[in-house]
C-alpha positions as CSV (number, residue, x, y, z in Angstrom):
1,M,237.6,275.3,138.6
2,T,237.7,275.4,134.8
3,W,239.4,278.4,133.1
4,N,236.4,279.3,130.9
5,R,235.5,282.6,129.2
6,E,233.7,283.9,132.4
7,N,236.9,283.4,134.4
8,K,238.9,285.2,131.8
9,W,236.6,288.1,132.0
10,R,236.9,288.2,135.7
11,A,240.7,288.0,135.6
12,G,240.6,290.9,133.1
13,L,238.4,293.0,135.4
14,V,240.8,292.3,138.3
15,V,243.8,293.5,136.2
16,L,241.9,296.6,135.2
17,G,241.1,297.3,138.8
18,V,244.8,297.0,139.8
19,I,245.8,299.4,137.0
20,F,243.1,301.9,138.1
21,L,244.3,301.5,141.7
22,F,247.8,302.8,140.9
23,A,246.9,305.2,138.1
24,A,243.9,307.1,139.6
25,P,245.8,309.0,142.4
26,N,248.3,310.2,139.7
27,V,245.6,311.4,137.3
28,F,242.7,312.8,139.4
29,Q,242.6,315.6,142.0
30,L,242.3,315.0,145.7
31,F,238.6,316.0,145.8
32,T,237.8,313.4,143.1
33,I,239.8,310.8,144.9
34,I,237.8,311.3,148.1
35,N,234.5,311.0,146.1
36,M,235.9,307.8,144.4
37,T,236.5,306.4,147.9
38,T,232.9,306.9,148.8
39,A,231.8,305.4,145.5
40,I,234.0,302.4,146.1
41,A,232.5,301.9,149.5
42,F,229.0,301.8,148.0
43,A,230.3,299.4,145.3
44,I,231.5,297.0,147.9
45,L,228.1,297.2,149.6
46,A,226.3,296.5,146.3
47,L,228.6,293.6,145.8
48,S,227.6,292.1,149.1
49,L,223.9,292.3,148.2
50,G,224.7,291.0,144.7
51,L,226.3,287.9,146.2
52,I,223.4,287.0,148.5
53,W,220.6,288.0,146.3
54,G,222.0,287.2,142.9
55,Y,223.5,283.9,143.8
56,G,221.6,282.9,146.9
57,G,218.2,284.2,146.1
58,I,218.1,286.0,149.5
59,L,216.3,289.4,149.0
60,C,217.6,291.4,152.0
61,F,216.3,294.8,152.6
62,G,218.6,295.3,155.5
63,Q,222.1,295.1,153.9
64,T,222.7,298.6,155.1
65,A,222.3,297.3,158.7
66,F,225.6,295.4,158.4
67,F,227.1,298.4,156.5
68,G,226.2,300.7,159.4
69,L,227.2,298.2,162.0
70,G,230.6,297.9,160.4
71,A,231.1,301.6,160.3
72,Y,230.0,302.1,163.9
73,A,231.9,299.1,165.3
74,Y,235.0,300.3,163.5
75,T,234.7,303.8,164.9
76,V,234.0,302.8,168.4
77,A,236.7,300.1,168.5
78,A,239.3,302.5,166.9
79,I,238.6,305.1,169.5
80,N,238.9,302.6,172.4
81,F,241.9,300.8,170.9
82,G,243.7,303.9,169.8
83,G,244.2,302.6,166.3
84,S,242.5,301.0,163.4
85,T,244.4,297.6,163.1
86,W,242.2,295.6,165.4
87,A,239.2,297.9,164.8
88,I,238.7,296.6,161.2
89,L,238.7,293.0,162.4
90,V,236.2,293.9,165.2
91,A,233.9,295.6,162.6
92,I,233.8,292.6,160.4
93,L,233.3,290.2,163.2
94,V,230.4,292.2,164.8
95,A,228.6,292.4,161.5
96,M,229.1,288.7,160.7
97,L,228.0,287.8,164.2
98,V,224.8,289.8,163.9
99,A,224.2,288.4,160.4
100,A,224.7,284.9,161.7
101,V,222.3,285.3,164.6
102,L,219.6,287.0,162.5
103,G,220.1,284.4,159.7
104,Y,219.8,281.5,162.2
105,F,216.4,282.7,163.5
106,V,215.2,283.6,160.0
107,F,216.4,280.6,158.0
108,Y,216.0,277.9,160.6
109,G,212.6,279.4,161.4
110,R,211.6,278.7,157.8
111,V,210.6,282.3,157.3
112,S,209.4,282.9,153.7
113,D,211.2,285.3,151.4
114,V,208.6,288.1,151.8
115,Y,208.8,288.0,155.6
116,L,212.6,287.8,155.3
117,A,212.6,291.1,153.4
118,V,210.3,292.7,156.0
119,I,212.3,291.4,159.0
120,T,215.7,292.7,157.6
121,L,214.1,296.1,156.7
122,T,212.6,296.3,160.2
123,A,215.9,295.5,161.8
124,T,217.6,298.3,159.8
125,L,214.9,300.9,160.8
126,I,215.2,299.9,164.4
127,L,218.9,300.5,164.3
128,Y,218.3,303.9,162.6
129,S,215.8,304.9,165.3
130,L,218.0,303.6,168.1
131,M,221.2,305.3,167.1
132,R,219.4,308.7,166.7
133,R,218.4,308.5,170.4
134,T,221.9,308.1,171.8
135,S,222.8,311.8,172.0
136,G,223.2,312.1,175.8
137,P,226.6,311.7,177.6
138,E,225.4,308.5,179.1
139,Y,225.3,306.8,175.8
140,K,228.9,305.7,175.3
141,I,230.9,302.5,174.7
142,G,234.2,302.8,176.6
143,K,235.7,306.1,175.6
144,S,233.5,306.6,172.6
145,L,230.3,308.7,172.8
146,L,227.7,307.5,170.3
147,G,226.7,311.1,169.4
148,G,223.0,310.5,168.5
149,F,221.9,312.0,165.2
150,N,225.2,314.0,165.0
151,G,227.2,310.7,164.8
152,I,230.8,310.1,165.6
153,T,234.0,311.3,164.0
154,S,235.8,308.2,162.7
155,P,239.5,307.9,163.5
156,P,241.6,307.6,160.3
157,L,243.2,304.4,159.2
158,N,246.8,303.9,160.3
159,M,249.6,301.7,159.1
160,P,249.3,298.1,160.6
161,W,250.5,298.0,164.2
162,D,251.8,301.6,163.9
163,T,249.3,304.2,165.2
164,S,251.7,307.1,164.6
165,Q,251.5,306.7,160.8
166,V,248.1,307.9,159.7
167,L,246.9,307.4,156.2
168,F,246.0,310.4,154.1
169,P,242.9,310.4,151.8
170,E,244.9,309.3,148.7
171,H,246.2,306.4,150.8
172,V,242.7,305.5,152.0
173,F,241.8,305.3,148.3
174,Y,244.4,302.6,147.8
175,V,243.0,300.7,150.8
176,A,239.4,301.1,149.4
177,M,240.3,299.9,145.9
178,A,242.3,297.0,147.3
179,A,239.3,296.0,149.5
180,L,237.0,296.1,146.4
181,I,239.4,294.0,144.4
182,L,239.8,291.4,147.2
183,A,236.1,291.3,147.8
184,Y,235.4,290.7,144.1
185,I,238.1,287.9,144.0
186,L,236.6,286.3,147.1
187,C,233.1,286.4,145.7
188,S,234.3,285.1,142.3
189,W,236.0,282.2,144.0
190,L,233.1,281.5,146.3
191,V,230.5,281.2,143.6
192,Q,232.6,278.7,141.7
193,T,233.1,276.4,144.7
194,Q,230.8,273.6,145.6
195,F,229.3,275.9,148.2
196,G,228.5,278.5,145.5
197,R,227.0,275.9,143.1
198,V,224.8,274.5,145.9
199,S,223.7,278.1,146.8
200,V,222.7,278.7,143.2
201,A,220.9,275.3,143.1
202,I,219.0,276.4,146.3
203,R,218.1,279.7,144.6
204,E,216.7,277.9,141.6
205,N,214.7,275.2,143.5
206,E,214.9,274.9,147.3
207,L,212.8,271.7,147.4
208,R,214.9,269.8,144.9
209,A,218.2,270.9,146.7
210,E,216.7,269.7,150.0
211,L,215.6,266.4,148.6
212,L,219.2,265.9,147.3
213,G,220.3,266.0,151.0
214,Y,221.6,269.6,151.3
215,D,220.9,271.6,154.4
216,I,219.5,274.7,152.7
217,R,219.1,276.5,156.0
218,F,222.9,276.2,156.7
219,Y,223.9,277.3,153.2
220,K,221.6,280.4,153.3
221,M,222.8,281.4,156.8
222,A,226.4,281.0,155.8
223,L,226.0,283.0,152.6
224,F,224.1,285.7,154.5
225,T,226.9,285.8,157.1
226,V,229.6,286.3,154.4
227,G,227.5,289.0,152.8
228,G,227.2,290.8,156.2
229,G,231.0,290.7,156.6
230,I,231.6,292.2,153.1
231,A,229.0,294.9,153.9
232,A,230.9,295.7,157.1
233,V,234.1,296.2,155.0
234,A,232.1,298.7,152.9
235,G,231.1,300.5,156.1
236,V,234.7,300.8,157.3
237,V,235.7,302.2,153.9
238,F,232.8,304.6,153.9
239,C,233.4,306.1,157.4
240,N,237.1,306.6,156.5
241,G,236.1,308.2,153.2
242,V,233.7,310.8,154.7
243,G,235.5,311.0,158.1
244,R,232.5,310.2,160.3
245,V,229.5,307.9,160.8
246,T,225.9,309.0,161.5
247,P,222.6,307.1,161.9
248,D,221.8,308.0,158.3
249,V,223.8,305.0,157.2
250,F,220.7,303.0,158.4
251,N,218.0,305.1,156.8
252,L,215.4,304.0,154.3
253,Y,216.9,305.9,151.4
254,N,220.2,304.0,151.5
255,T,218.3,300.7,151.9
256,A,216.3,301.3,148.8
257,L,219.3,302.6,146.9
258,T,221.2,299.4,147.5
259,I,218.4,297.4,145.9
260,I,218.3,299.8,142.9
261,W,222.1,299.4,142.4
262,V,221.7,295.6,142.1
263,I,218.6,295.8,139.8
264,V,220.3,298.3,137.5
265,G,223.6,296.5,137.4
266,G,222.1,293.1,137.0
267,R,221.4,290.2,139.4
268,G,223.3,287.0,138.9
269,T,226.6,288.9,138.2
270,L,229.2,290.3,140.4
271,I,230.5,293.2,138.3
272,G,226.9,294.3,137.6
273,P,226.1,295.6,141.1
274,V,229.5,297.3,141.3
275,L,228.9,299.2,138.1
276,G,225.4,300.0,139.1
277,A,226.5,301.5,142.4
278,I,229.2,303.6,140.8
279,L,227.1,304.9,137.9
280,L,224.2,305.8,140.1
281,F,226.5,307.4,142.7
282,Y,227.9,309.8,140.2
283,L,224.4,310.3,138.7
284,T,222.9,311.3,142.0
285,S,226.0,313.5,142.8
286,S,225.4,315.3,139.5
287,L,221.7,315.7,140.2
288,G,222.6,317.2,143.6
289,T,224.2,320.2,141.9
290,Q,220.9,321.4,140.3
291,A,217.5,322.1,141.7
292,V,215.2,321.2,138.7
293,L,215.0,317.4,139.1
294,N,214.5,315.6,142.3
295,N,216.9,312.8,143.1
296,N,214.1,310.5,144.4
297,L,212.0,311.1,141.3
298,V,214.9,310.2,139.0
299,L,215.8,307.1,140.9
300,G,212.2,306.0,140.9
301,A,211.9,306.5,137.2
302,I,215.2,304.5,136.7
303,L,213.9,301.7,138.8
304,I,210.6,301.5,136.9
305,L,212.4,301.7,133.6
306,F,214.7,298.9,134.4
307,V,212.1,296.7,135.9
308,L,209.8,297.1,132.9
309,L,212.3,297.4,130.0
310,V,215.6,296.0,131.2
311,P,214.6,293.5,133.9
312,K,217.9,291.6,133.7
313,G,220.0,294.7,134.3
314,I,222.8,296.3,132.3
315,V,225.5,293.6,132.5
316,P,223.3,290.5,131.7
317,S,221.5,292.4,129.0
318,F,224.8,293.5,127.4
319,T,226.2,290.0,127.7
320,E,223.2,288.5,126.1
321,W,223.3,291.1,123.2
322,W,227.0,290.4,122.7
323,D,226.5,286.6,122.7
324,N,223.7,286.9,120.2
325,R,225.8,289.2,118.0
326,R,228.7,286.8,118.1
327,A,226.4,283.9,117.3
328,L,224.9,285.8,114.4
329,R,228.3,286.7,113.0
330,T,229.5,283.1,113.4
331,S,226.4,281.8,111.5
332,R,226.9,284.3,108.8
333,R,230.6,283.3,108.4
334,K,229.5,279.6,108.2
335,E,226.9,280.5,105.6
336,V,229.4,282.4,103.5
337,R,231.9,279.5,103.7
338,M,229.1,277.1,102.7
339,R,228.2,279.3,99.7
340,R,231.8,279.5,98.6
341,R,232.2,275.7,99.0
342,R,229.1,275.1,96.9
343,S,230.3,277.6,94.3
344,R,233.7,275.9,94.1
345,L,232.0,272.5,93.8
346,A,229.7,273.8,91.1
347,E,232.6,275.2,89.1
348,A,234.5,272.0,89.5
349,N,231.5,270.0,88.3
350,G,231.1,272.4,85.4
351,E,234.7,272.1,84.3
352,A,234.5,268.3,84.6
353,G,231.4,268.3,82.3
354,D,233.2,270.5,79.8
355,E,236.1,268.1,79.6
356,R,233.8,265.2,79.0
C-alpha cells in the first residue's frame, strides 16, 4: 500500500476523529452527547452502504435489515446472557450470516442489479411486518419477549466480562466513536487490498473481471457480508444510544434515508456517506422542531437536487473542485515563471546587444 495523498487524508481524518472522541464529552452537554451517539450509529450504517455500493457497485435497498437484525440480536442476546460482551459478537455474526446466505442466493443465482435492489427491499419490509406481529407473550426468544410494535428495552453496555459495571451515556459515546473510527480504518484498509481493487474492477466491468479469472460472485458475496457486519455494529450502537429497539428500524423511511445519505455524501468515498448521514441527521432533527416544512418533502427535494445538480455528491465534487483549483494555480505559477524567465532572457539579450 503506497502512502499517497489519499492515505494522508484518511490518516488525518482518523486523527481528527480521535481528537473529537476525547474532546466532545468535555465540551458538549449530556443531551447533545446522546444525540451524537445516534448520529454516529447512522454514520456507521451509511459507511456500510458506502462500502458495498460505492466500491462494489451493489445497490442494496435492505441495508437497514442488517442494521435492525444487529440491534435485535444484541438486545435478545444481552437479555439472555445477562451482559453485553458476547451479545455484541452474536449481533455481528447473526447479521453477517444472514447477509452471507442472502448474498449466496442472490449473487450465485446471477440476479441482476435491479432485482437485487427489489429483493433486499422486500426482505427488509418482511422483517418490519414480521416484528410488528410479535406482541403476544408467546413470541419470545429465551427470556426475551420480542414486544411487537412496542419493541424491547435494550440492556446497556457493560465493561468487558464485568456485568456489574454498566456504561453511562457519555461512555457509550466513547464506544460509538471508537466503533466508527475502527470501521472507517477497516474499510480504508479493505479497499486498498487486492480484494478491494478486484471489487472495484468488478464494479466497473463485471465481464472483464470474470474473463480475467476472478470469481465475481464470491467477491460480491464477501463484500456484501462485510457490509452486513458493519451495519450490525451500527445497530448495536443505535439501540444503546436510544435505549430500545422497535420494528421501525426496518421501515421504508430508514431504508430510503440510508440511500440518500450515500448519494448526498458521495459514492466512491468512505468519508462522504459518513458526512452525509451526520449532516442530514441534524437537518432532520432541526426540521422536527418546526411545523412549517415537512421532513419528507425536504429530503425529497435534497435528493432531486443532488441527483440533478451534484450527482457525484459533496465529497467527490469538493475534491474535484479543489484539484482543479490547485491545477489552475500550478499552471498560473508556471506561466508566471516562464514570463519572468523570458523577460530575463530578453533583458540579457538586450544588454549583450548594447555591449556589441
